[in-house]
CHARMM internal coordinates of N, CA and C (Angstrom, degrees):
IC EDIT
DIST 1 N 1 CA 1.4362
DIST 1 CA 1 C 1.5305
ANGL 1 N 1 CA 1 C 110.65
DIST 1 C 2 N 1.3331
ANGL 1 CA 1 C 2 N 116.45
DIHE 1 N 1 CA 1 C 2 N -34.35
DIST 2 N 2 CA 1.4554
ANGL 1 C 2 N 2 CA 118.70
DIHE 1 CA 1 C 2 N 2 CA -178.58
DIST 2 CA 2 C 1.5267
ANGL 2 N 2 CA 2 C 110.93
DIHE 1 C 2 N 2 CA 2 C -65.89
DIST 2 C 3 N 1.3080
ANGL 2 CA 2 C 3 N 117.02
DIHE 2 N 2 CA 2 C 3 N -37.11
DIST 3 N 3 CA 1.4660
ANGL 2 C 3 N 3 CA 120.29
DIHE 2 CA 2 C 3 N 3 CA 179.44
DIST 3 CA 3 C 1.5218
ANGL 3 N 3 CA 3 C 110.19
DIHE 2 C 3 N 3 CA 3 C -64.45
DIST 3 C 4 N 1.3224
ANGL 3 CA 3 C 4 N 116.90
DIHE 3 N 3 CA 3 C 4 N -45.33
DIST 4 N 4 CA 1.4635
ANGL 3 C 4 N 4 CA 120.78
DIHE 3 CA 3 C 4 N 4 CA 179.39
DIST 4 CA 4 C 1.5224
ANGL 4 N 4 CA 4 C 111.04
DIHE 3 C 4 N 4 CA 4 C -66.00
DIST 4 C 5 N 1.3292
ANGL 4 CA 4 C 5 N 117.62
DIHE 4 N 4 CA 4 C 5 N -40.07
DIST 5 N 5 CA 1.4623
ANGL 4 C 5 N 5 CA 120.78
DIHE 4 CA 4 C 5 N 5 CA 179.07
DIST 5 CA 5 C 1.5281
ANGL 5 N 5 CA 5 C 111.05
DIHE 4 C 5 N 5 CA 5 C -64.73
DIST 5 C 6 N 1.3217
ANGL 5 CA 5 C 6 N 117.15
DIHE 5 N 5 CA 5 C 6 N -40.75
DIST 6 N 6 CA 1.4643
ANGL 5 C 6 N 6 CA 120.63
DIHE 5 CA 5 C 6 N 6 CA 178.20
DIST 6 CA 6 C 1.5229
ANGL 6 N 6 CA 6 C 110.90
DIHE 5 C 6 N 6 CA 6 C -65.52
DIST 6 C 7 N 1.3200
ANGL 6 CA 6 C 7 N 116.87
DIHE 6 N 6 CA 6 C 7 N -40.88
DIST 7 N 7 CA 1.4665
ANGL 6 C 7 N 7 CA 120.86
DIHE 6 CA 6 C 7 N 7 CA 177.10
DIST 7 CA 7 C 1.5217
ANGL 7 N 7 CA 7 C 110.89
DIHE 6 C 7 N 7 CA 7 C -60.28
DIST 7 C 8 N 1.3304
ANGL 7 CA 7 C 8 N 117.09
DIHE 7 N 7 CA 7 C 8 N -46.48
DIST 8 N 8 CA 1.4620
ANGL 7 C 8 N 8 CA 120.27
DIHE 7 CA 7 C 8 N 8 CA -179.55
DIST 8 CA 8 C 1.5262
ANGL 8 N 8 CA 8 C 111.33
DIHE 7 C 8 N 8 CA 8 C -65.49
DIST 8 C 9 N 1.3239
ANGL 8 CA 8 C 9 N 117.41
DIHE 8 N 8 CA 8 C 9 N -38.01
DIST 9 N 9 CA 1.4640
ANGL 8 C 9 N 9 CA 121.12
DIHE 8 CA 8 C 9 N 9 CA 178.38
DIST 9 CA 9 C 1.5286
ANGL 9 N 9 CA 9 C 110.63
DIHE 8 C 9 N 9 CA 9 C -61.31
DIST 9 C 10 N 1.3283
ANGL 9 CA 9 C 10 N 116.75
DIHE 9 N 9 CA 9 C 10 N -43.71
DIST 10 N 10 CA 1.4624
ANGL 9 C 10 N 10 CA 120.30
DIHE 9 CA 9 C 10 N 10 CA 179.93
DIST 10 CA 10 C 1.5269
ANGL 10 N 10 CA 10 C 111.24
DIHE 9 C 10 N 10 CA 10 C -69.65
DIST 10 C 11 N 1.3235
ANGL 10 CA 10 C 11 N 117.15
DIHE 10 N 10 CA 10 C 11 N -34.48
DIST 11 N 11 CA 1.4644
ANGL 10 C 11 N 11 CA 119.97
DIHE 10 CA 10 C 11 N 11 CA 179.15
DIST 11 CA 11 C 1.5296
ANGL 11 N 11 CA 11 C 111.08
DIHE 10 C 11 N 11 CA 11 C -68.67
DIST 11 C 12 N 1.3384
ANGL 11 CA 11 C 12 N 117.33
DIHE 11 N 11 CA 11 C 12 N -38.23
DIST 12 N 12 CA 1.4579
ANGL 11 C 12 N 12 CA 119.65
DIHE 11 CA 11 C 12 N 12 CA 178.09
DIST 12 CA 12 C 1.5324
ANGL 12 N 12 CA 12 C 111.25
DIHE 11 C 12 N 12 CA 12 C -65.27
DIST 12 C 13 N 1.3012
ANGL 12 CA 12 C 13 N 117.47
DIHE 12 N 12 CA 12 C 13 N -31.12
DIST 13 N 13 CA 1.4561
ANGL 12 C 13 N 13 CA 120.98
DIHE 12 CA 12 C 13 N 13 CA -179.99
DIST 13 CA 13 C 1.5167
ANGL 13 N 13 CA 13 C 113.98
DIHE 12 C 13 N 13 CA 13 C -84.55
DIST 13 C 14 N 1.3136
ANGL 13 CA 13 C 14 N 119.04
DIHE 13 N 13 CA 13 C 14 N -3.92
DIST 14 N 14 CA 1.4638
ANGL 13 C 14 N 14 CA 122.07
DIHE 13 CA 13 C 14 N 14 CA -174.40
DIST 14 CA 14 C 1.5231
ANGL 14 N 14 CA 14 C 112.89
DIHE 13 C 14 N 14 CA 14 C -74.12
DIST 14 C 15 N 1.2873
ANGL 14 CA 14 C 15 N 118.50
DIHE 14 N 14 CA 14 C 15 N -35.76
DIST 15 N 15 CA 1.4498
ANGL 14 C 15 N 15 CA 121.53
DIHE 14 CA 14 C 15 N 15 CA -178.22
DIST 15 CA 15 C 1.5143
ANGL 15 N 15 CA 15 C 110.10
DIHE 14 C 15 N 15 CA 15 C 164.43
DIST 15 C 16 N 1.3173
ANGL 15 CA 15 C 16 N 116.33
DIHE 15 N 15 CA 15 C 16 N 170.67
DIST 16 N 16 CA 1.4620
ANGL 15 C 16 N 16 CA 120.37
DIHE 15 CA 15 C 16 N 16 CA -173.95
DIST 16 CA 16 C 1.5227
ANGL 16 N 16 CA 16 C 112.23
DIHE 15 C 16 N 16 CA 16 C -66.78
DIST 16 C 17 N 1.3166
ANGL 16 CA 16 C 17 N 118.16
DIHE 16 N 16 CA 16 C 17 N -46.03
DIST 17 N 17 CA 1.4711
ANGL 16 C 17 N 17 CA 120.61
DIHE 16 CA 16 C 17 N 17 CA -177.27
DIST 17 CA 17 C 1.5246
ANGL 17 N 17 CA 17 C 110.30
DIHE 16 C 17 N 17 CA 17 C -66.88
DIST 17 C 18 N 1.3171
ANGL 17 CA 17 C 18 N 116.44
DIHE 17 N 17 CA 17 C 18 N -43.48
DIST 18 N 18 CA 1.4713
ANGL 17 C 18 N 18 CA 119.52
DIHE 17 CA 17 C 18 N 18 CA 179.14
DIST 18 CA 18 C 1.5229
ANGL 18 N 18 CA 18 C 109.92
DIHE 17 C 18 N 18 CA 18 C -66.62
DIST 18 C 19 N 1.3438
ANGL 18 CA 18 C 19 N 117.34
DIHE 18 N 18 CA 18 C 19 N -35.99
DIST 19 N 19 CA 1.4642
ANGL 18 C 19 N 19 CA 120.36
DIHE 18 CA 18 C 19 N 19 CA 179.46
DIST 19 CA 19 C 1.5241
ANGL 19 N 19 CA 19 C 110.63
DIHE 18 C 19 N 19 CA 19 C -63.56
DIST 19 C 20 N 1.3207
ANGL 19 CA 19 C 20 N 117.03
DIHE 19 N 19 CA 19 C 20 N -37.95
DIST 20 N 20 CA 1.4690
ANGL 19 C 20 N 20 CA 120.26
DIHE 19 CA 19 C 20 N 20 CA 177.67
DIST 20 CA 20 C 1.5240
ANGL 20 N 20 CA 20 C 109.95
DIHE 19 C 20 N 20 CA 20 C -66.94
DIST 20 C 21 N 1.3221
ANGL 20 CA 20 C 21 N 117.59
DIHE 20 N 20 CA 20 C 21 N -39.94
DIST 21 N 21 CA 1.4611
ANGL 20 C 21 N 21 CA 120.82
DIHE 20 CA 20 C 21 N 21 CA 178.82
DIST 21 CA 21 C 1.5270
ANGL 21 N 21 CA 21 C 111.99
DIHE 20 C 21 N 21 CA 21 C -70.24
DIST 21 C 22 N 1.3131
ANGL 21 CA 21 C 22 N 116.87
DIHE 21 N 21 CA 21 C 22 N -20.44
DIST 22 N 22 CA 1.4594
ANGL 21 C 22 N 22 CA 121.11
DIHE 21 CA 21 C 22 N 22 CA -179.29
DIST 22 CA 22 C 1.5254
ANGL 22 N 22 CA 22 C 111.79
DIHE 21 C 22 N 22 CA 22 C -78.56
DIST 22 C 23 N 1.3114
ANGL 22 CA 22 C 23 N 118.39
DIHE 22 N 22 CA 22 C 23 N -9.90
DIST 23 N 23 CA 1.4654
ANGL 22 C 23 N 23 CA 120.78
DIHE 22 CA 22 C 23 N 23 CA -179.10
DIST 23 CA 23 C 1.5269
ANGL 23 N 23 CA 23 C 112.09
DIHE 22 C 23 N 23 CA 23 C -63.31
DIST 23 C 24 N 1.3227
ANGL 23 CA 23 C 24 N 118.12
DIHE 23 N 23 CA 23 C 24 N -33.41
DIST 24 N 24 CA 1.4717
ANGL 23 C 24 N 24 CA 120.53
DIHE 23 CA 23 C 24 N 24 CA 179.02
DIST 24 CA 24 C 1.5327
ANGL 24 N 24 CA 24 C 111.07
DIHE 23 C 24 N 24 CA 24 C -66.92
DIST 24 C 25 N 1.3291
ANGL 24 CA 24 C 25 N 119.89
DIHE 24 N 24 CA 24 C 25 N -50.75
DIST 25 N 25 CA 1.4679
ANGL 24 C 25 N 25 CA 117.95
DIHE 24 CA 24 C 25 N 25 CA 176.06
DIST 25 CA 25 C 1.5299
ANGL 25 N 25 CA 25 C 112.64
DIHE 24 C 25 N 25 CA 25 C -62.79
DIST 25 C 26 N 1.3337
ANGL 25 CA 25 C 26 N 116.99
DIHE 25 N 25 CA 25 C 26 N -30.52
DIST 26 N 26 CA 1.4593
ANGL 25 C 26 N 26 CA 120.07
DIHE 25 CA 25 C 26 N 26 CA 177.71
DIST 26 CA 26 C 1.5241
ANGL 26 N 26 CA 26 C 110.83
DIHE 25 C 26 N 26 CA 26 C -65.99
DIST 26 C 27 N 1.3302
ANGL 26 CA 26 C 27 N 117.13
DIHE 26 N 26 CA 26 C 27 N -39.51
DIST 27 N 27 CA 1.4676
ANGL 26 C 27 N 27 CA 120.51
DIHE 26 CA 26 C 27 N 27 CA 176.82
DIST 27 CA 27 C 1.5279
ANGL 27 N 27 CA 27 C 110.66
DIHE 26 C 27 N 27 CA 27 C -64.75
DIST 27 C 28 N 1.3234
ANGL 27 CA 27 C 28 N 116.94
DIHE 27 N 27 CA 27 C 28 N -39.94
DIST 28 N 28 CA 1.4685
ANGL 27 C 28 N 28 CA 120.56
DIHE 27 CA 27 C 28 N 28 CA 177.07
DIST 28 CA 28 C 1.5283
ANGL 28 N 28 CA 28 C 109.96
DIHE 27 C 28 N 28 CA 28 C -64.61
DIST 28 C 29 N 1.3296
ANGL 28 CA 28 C 29 N 116.80
DIHE 28 N 28 CA 28 C 29 N -39.98
DIST 29 N 29 CA 1.4653
ANGL 28 C 29 N 29 CA 121.59
DIHE 28 CA 28 C 29 N 29 CA 177.35
DIST 29 CA 29 C 1.5261
ANGL 29 N 29 CA 29 C 110.76
DIHE 28 C 29 N 29 CA 29 C -60.23
DIST 29 C 30 N 1.3275
ANGL 29 CA 29 C 30 N 116.96
DIHE 29 N 29 CA 29 C 30 N -43.66
DIST 30 N 30 CA 1.4679
ANGL 29 C 30 N 30 CA 120.21
DIHE 29 CA 29 C 30 N 30 CA 178.68
DIST 30 CA 30 C 1.5258
ANGL 30 N 30 CA 30 C 111.47
DIHE 29 C 30 N 30 CA 30 C -65.20
DIST 30 C 31 N 1.3315
ANGL 30 CA 30 C 31 N 117.15
DIHE 30 N 30 CA 30 C 31 N -37.27
DIST 31 N 31 CA 1.4658
ANGL 30 C 31 N 31 CA 120.08
DIHE 30 CA 30 C 31 N 31 CA 178.10
DIST 31 CA 31 C 1.5298
ANGL 31 N 31 CA 31 C 110.72
DIHE 30 C 31 N 31 CA 31 C -65.16
DIST 31 C 32 N 1.3132
ANGL 31 CA 31 C 32 N 117.23
DIHE 31 N 31 CA 31 C 32 N -43.40
DIST 32 N 32 CA 1.4716
ANGL 31 C 32 N 32 CA 120.87
DIHE 31 CA 31 C 32 N 32 CA 178.38
DIST 32 CA 32 C 1.5215
ANGL 32 N 32 CA 32 C 110.09
DIHE 31 C 32 N 32 CA 32 C -63.46
DIST 32 C 33 N 1.3240
ANGL 32 CA 32 C 33 N 116.88
DIHE 32 N 32 CA 32 C 33 N -41.66
DIST 33 N 33 CA 1.4615
ANGL 32 C 33 N 33 CA 120.87
DIHE 32 CA 32 C 33 N 33 CA 178.69
DIST 33 CA 33 C 1.5268
ANGL 33 N 33 CA 33 C 110.96
DIHE 32 C 33 N 33 CA 33 C -62.92
DIST 33 C 34 N 1.3318
ANGL 33 CA 33 C 34 N 116.86
DIHE 33 N 33 CA 33 C 34 N -40.71
DIST 34 N 34 CA 1.4619
ANGL 33 C 34 N 34 CA 120.62
DIHE 33 CA 33 C 34 N 34 CA 177.15
DIST 34 CA 34 C 1.5187
ANGL 34 N 34 CA 34 C 112.34
DIHE 33 C 34 N 34 CA 34 C -63.50
DIST 34 C 35 N 1.3280
ANGL 34 CA 34 C 35 N 116.51
DIHE 34 N 34 CA 34 C 35 N -40.66
DIST 35 N 35 CA 1.4636
ANGL 34 C 35 N 35 CA 119.69
DIHE 34 CA 34 C 35 N 35 CA 177.63
DIST 35 CA 35 C 1.5276
ANGL 35 N 35 CA 35 C 111.45
DIHE 34 C 35 N 35 CA 35 C -65.02
DIST 35 C 36 N 1.3249
ANGL 35 CA 35 C 36 N 116.83
DIHE 35 N 35 CA 35 C 36 N -39.30
DIST 36 N 36 CA 1.4647
ANGL 35 C 36 N 36 CA 119.58
DIHE 35 CA 35 C 36 N 36 CA 178.31
DIST 36 CA 36 C 1.5245
ANGL 36 N 36 CA 36 C 111.24
DIHE 35 C 36 N 36 CA 36 C -64.52
DIST 36 C 37 N 1.3198
ANGL 36 CA 36 C 37 N 116.81
DIHE 36 N 36 CA 36 C 37 N -39.82
DIST 37 N 37 CA 1.4633
ANGL 36 C 37 N 37 CA 119.77
DIHE 36 CA 36 C 37 N 37 CA 177.52
DIST 37 CA 37 C 1.5221
ANGL 37 N 37 CA 37 C 111.40
DIHE 36 C 37 N 37 CA 37 C -65.72
DIST 37 C 38 N 1.3295
ANGL 37 CA 37 C 38 N 116.68
DIHE 37 N 37 CA 37 C 38 N -38.40
DIST 38 N 38 CA 1.4655
ANGL 37 C 38 N 38 CA 119.97
DIHE 37 CA 37 C 38 N 38 CA 177.93
DIST 38 CA 38 C 1.5257
ANGL 38 N 38 CA 38 C 110.75
DIHE 37 C 38 N 38 CA 38 C -64.00
DIST 38 C 39 N 1.3140
ANGL 38 CA 38 C 39 N 117.34
DIHE 38 N 38 CA 38 C 39 N -41.12
DIST 39 N 39 CA 1.4639
ANGL 38 C 39 N 39 CA 120.98
DIHE 38 CA 38 C 39 N 39 CA 178.08
DIST 39 CA 39 C 1.5270
ANGL 39 N 39 CA 39 C 110.31
DIHE 38 C 39 N 39 CA 39 C -63.55
DIST 39 C 40 N 1.3238
ANGL 39 CA 39 C 40 N 117.34
DIHE 39 N 39 CA 39 C 40 N -40.12
DIST 40 N 40 CA 1.4722
ANGL 39 C 40 N 40 CA 120.51
DIHE 39 CA 39 C 40 N 40 CA 178.19
DIST 40 CA 40 C 1.5171
ANGL 40 N 40 CA 40 C 111.09
DIHE 39 C 40 N 40 CA 40 C -61.67
DIST 40 C 41 N 1.3188
ANGL 40 CA 40 C 41 N 117.11
DIHE 40 N 40 CA 40 C 41 N -43.28
DIST 41 N 41 CA 1.4657
ANGL 40 C 41 N 41 CA 120.79
DIHE 40 CA 40 C 41 N 41 CA -179.71
DIST 41 CA 41 C 1.5217
ANGL 41 N 41 CA 41 C 110.60
DIHE 40 C 41 N 41 CA 41 C -65.44
DIST 41 C 42 N 1.3236
ANGL 41 CA 41 C 42 N 117.04
DIHE 41 N 41 CA 41 C 42 N -42.83
DIST 42 N 42 CA 1.4663
ANGL 41 C 42 N 42 CA 120.51
DIHE 41 CA 41 C 42 N 42 CA 179.86
DIST 42 CA 42 C 1.5256
ANGL 42 N 42 CA 42 C 110.48
DIHE 41 C 42 N 42 CA 42 C -64.68
DIST 42 C 43 N 1.3161
ANGL 42 CA 42 C 43 N 117.89
DIHE 42 N 42 CA 42 C 43 N -41.79
DIST 43 N 43 CA 1.4653
ANGL 42 C 43 N 43 CA 120.67
DIHE 42 CA 42 C 43 N 43 CA 178.45
DIST 43 CA 43 C 1.5235
ANGL 43 N 43 CA 43 C 111.45
DIHE 42 C 43 N 43 CA 43 C -63.69
DIST 43 C 44 N 1.3143
ANGL 43 CA 43 C 44 N 117.38
DIHE 43 N 43 CA 43 C 44 N -40.98
DIST 44 N 44 CA 1.4641
ANGL 43 C 44 N 44 CA 120.08
DIHE 43 CA 43 C 44 N 44 CA 178.36
DIST 44 CA 44 C 1.5242
ANGL 44 N 44 CA 44 C 110.72
DIHE 43 C 44 N 44 CA 44 C -65.35
DIST 44 C 45 N 1.3217
ANGL 44 CA 44 C 45 N 116.99
DIHE 44 N 44 CA 44 C 45 N -39.20
DIST 45 N 45 CA 1.4618
ANGL 44 C 45 N 45 CA 121.04
DIHE 44 CA 44 C 45 N 45 CA 178.94
DIST 45 CA 45 C 1.5298
ANGL 45 N 45 CA 45 C 110.72
DIHE 44 C 45 N 45 CA 45 C -63.97
DIST 45 C 46 N 1.3202
ANGL 45 CA 45 C 46 N 117.21
DIHE 45 N 45 CA 45 C 46 N -47.74
DIST 46 N 46 CA 1.4677
ANGL 45 C 46 N 46 CA 121.09
DIHE 45 CA 45 C 46 N 46 CA -179.77
DIST 46 CA 46 C 1.5260
ANGL 46 N 46 CA 46 C 110.13
DIHE 45 C 46 N 46 CA 46 C -63.27
DIST 46 C 47 N 1.3149
ANGL 46 CA 46 C 47 N 117.84
DIHE 46 N 46 CA 46 C 47 N -42.10
DIST 47 N 47 CA 1.4618
ANGL 46 C 47 N 47 CA 121.01
DIHE 46 CA 46 C 47 N 47 CA 178.90
DIST 47 CA 47 C 1.5238
ANGL 47 N 47 CA 47 C 111.01
DIHE 46 C 47 N 47 CA 47 C -60.82
DIST 47 C 48 N 1.3263
ANGL 47 CA 47 C 48 N 117.05
DIHE 47 N 47 CA 47 C 48 N -44.14
DIST 48 N 48 CA 1.4655
ANGL 47 C 48 N 48 CA 119.32
DIHE 47 CA 47 C 48 N 48 CA -178.69
DIST 48 CA 48 C 1.5231
ANGL 48 N 48 CA 48 C 111.63
DIHE 47 C 48 N 48 CA 48 C -68.83
DIST 48 C 49 N 1.3260
ANGL 48 CA 48 C 49 N 118.31
DIHE 48 N 48 CA 48 C 49 N -38.63
DIST 49 N 49 CA 1.4658
ANGL 48 C 49 N 49 CA 120.95
DIHE 48 CA 48 C 49 N 49 CA 177.94
DIST 49 CA 49 C 1.5302
ANGL 49 N 49 CA 49 C 110.21
DIHE 48 C 49 N 49 CA 49 C -64.75
DIST 49 C 50 N 1.3235
ANGL 49 CA 49 C 50 N 118.09
DIHE 49 N 49 CA 49 C 50 N -44.95
DIST 50 N 50 CA 1.4617
ANGL 49 C 50 N 50 CA 120.66
DIHE 49 CA 49 C 50 N 50 CA 178.91
DIST 50 CA 50 C 1.5263
ANGL 50 N 50 CA 50 C 111.80
DIHE 49 C 50 N 50 CA 50 C -64.90
DIST 50 C 51 N 1.3176
ANGL 50 CA 50 C 51 N 116.48
DIHE 50 N 50 CA 50 C 51 N -40.08
DIST 51 N 51 CA 1.4623
ANGL 50 C 51 N 51 CA 119.69
DIHE 50 CA 50 C 51 N 51 CA 178.11
DIST 51 CA 51 C 1.5185
ANGL 51 N 51 CA 51 C 110.88
DIHE 50 C 51 N 51 CA 51 C -62.60
DIST 51 C 52 N 1.3181
ANGL 51 CA 51 C 52 N 116.94
DIHE 51 N 51 CA 51 C 52 N -45.10
DIST 52 N 52 CA 1.4705
ANGL 51 C 52 N 52 CA 120.26
DIHE 51 CA 51 C 52 N 52 CA 178.23
DIST 52 CA 52 C 1.5243
ANGL 52 N 52 CA 52 C 110.95
DIHE 51 C 52 N 52 CA 52 C -62.46
DIST 52 C 53 N 1.3029
ANGL 52 CA 52 C 53 N 117.22
DIHE 52 N 52 CA 52 C 53 N -39.78
DIST 53 N 53 CA 1.4599
ANGL 52 C 53 N 53 CA 121.04
DIHE 52 CA 52 C 53 N 53 CA 179.50
DIST 53 CA 53 C 1.5280
ANGL 53 N 53 CA 53 C 111.20
DIHE 52 C 53 N 53 CA 53 C -64.89
DIST 53 C 54 N 1.3316
ANGL 53 CA 53 C 54 N 116.67
DIHE 53 N 53 CA 53 C 54 N -44.17
DIST 54 N 54 CA 1.4665
ANGL 53 C 54 N 54 CA 120.21
DIHE 53 CA 53 C 54 N 54 CA 179.85
DIST 54 CA 54 C 1.5248
ANGL 54 N 54 CA 54 C 111.26
DIHE 53 C 54 N 54 CA 54 C -66.08
DIST 54 C 55 N 1.3148
ANGL 54 CA 54 C 55 N 117.37
DIHE 54 N 54 CA 54 C 55 N -40.26
DIST 55 N 55 CA 1.4654
ANGL 54 C 55 N 55 CA 120.42
DIHE 54 CA 54 C 55 N 55 CA 178.72
DIST 55 CA 55 C 1.5231
ANGL 55 N 55 CA 55 C 110.53
DIHE 54 C 55 N 55 CA 55 C -65.83
DIST 55 C 56 N 1.3247
ANGL 55 CA 55 C 56 N 116.93
DIHE 55 N 55 CA 55 C 56 N -41.55
DIST 56 N 56 CA 1.4656
ANGL 55 C 56 N 56 CA 120.81
DIHE 55 CA 55 C 56 N 56 CA 178.42
DIST 56 CA 56 C 1.5219
ANGL 56 N 56 CA 56 C 110.62
DIHE 55 C 56 N 56 CA 56 C -61.24
DIST 56 C 57 N 1.3244
ANGL 56 CA 56 C 57 N 116.92
DIHE 56 N 56 CA 56 C 57 N -45.08
DIST 57 N 57 CA 1.4671
ANGL 56 C 57 N 57 CA 120.35
DIHE 56 CA 56 C 57 N 57 CA 178.86
DIST 57 CA 57 C 1.5277
ANGL 57 N 57 CA 57 C 111.58
DIHE 56 C 57 N 57 CA 57 C -65.27
DIST 57 C 58 N 1.3140
ANGL 57 CA 57 C 58 N 117.59
DIHE 57 N 57 CA 57 C 58 N -37.11
DIST 58 N 58 CA 1.4612
ANGL 57 C 58 N 58 CA 120.52
DIHE 57 CA 57 C 58 N 58 CA 179.54
DIST 58 CA 58 C 1.5233
ANGL 58 N 58 CA 58 C 111.18
DIHE 57 C 58 N 58 CA 58 C -66.93
DIST 58 C 59 N 1.3173
ANGL 58 CA 58 C 59 N 116.71
DIHE 58 N 58 CA 58 C 59 N -35.69
DIST 59 N 59 CA 1.4633
ANGL 58 C 59 N 59 CA 119.97
DIHE 58 CA 58 C 59 N 59 CA -179.33
DIST 59 CA 59 C 1.5251
ANGL 59 N 59 CA 59 C 111.13
DIHE 58 C 59 N 59 CA 59 C -77.14
DIST 59 C 60 N 1.3210
ANGL 59 CA 59 C 60 N 117.22
DIHE 59 N 59 CA 59 C 60 N -45.08
DIST 60 N 60 CA 1.4655
ANGL 59 C 60 N 60 CA 120.88
DIHE 59 CA 59 C 60 N 60 CA -174.37
DIST 60 CA 60 C 1.5222
ANGL 60 N 60 CA 60 C 113.30
DIHE 59 C 60 N 60 CA 60 C -76.74
DIST 60 C 61 N 1.3020
ANGL 60 CA 60 C 61 N 119.19
DIHE 60 N 60 CA 60 C 61 N -32.99
DIST 61 N 61 CA 1.4589
ANGL 60 C 61 N 61 CA 120.98
DIHE 60 CA 60 C 61 N 61 CA -174.59
DIST 61 CA 61 C 1.5249
ANGL 61 N 61 CA 61 C 112.94
DIHE 60 C 61 N 61 CA 61 C -86.61
DIST 61 C 62 N 1.3117
ANGL 61 CA 61 C 62 N 118.73
DIHE 61 N 61 CA 61 C 62 N -8.03
DIST 62 N 62 CA 1.4728
ANGL 61 C 62 N 62 CA 120.69
DIHE 61 CA 61 C 62 N 62 CA -179.75
DIST 62 CA 62 C 1.4931
ANGL 62 N 62 CA 62 C 110.70
DIHE 61 C 62 N 62 CA 62 C -112.61
END
COOR INIT
IC SEED 1 N 1 CA 1 C
IC BUILD
């Protein structure tokens, strides 16, 4: 992500016409970032549900 962010930063600073053309890769960058955040949230949710399930089983079965 850092490589793509650095590329977009340099493209925005290149000039007005190039900056306008950089809006499409910037939108793709935001979409990828949103997907990564969604995956992080889903992983945290699954981890917490599994942890709660394992703790419940450890308490109730012993």
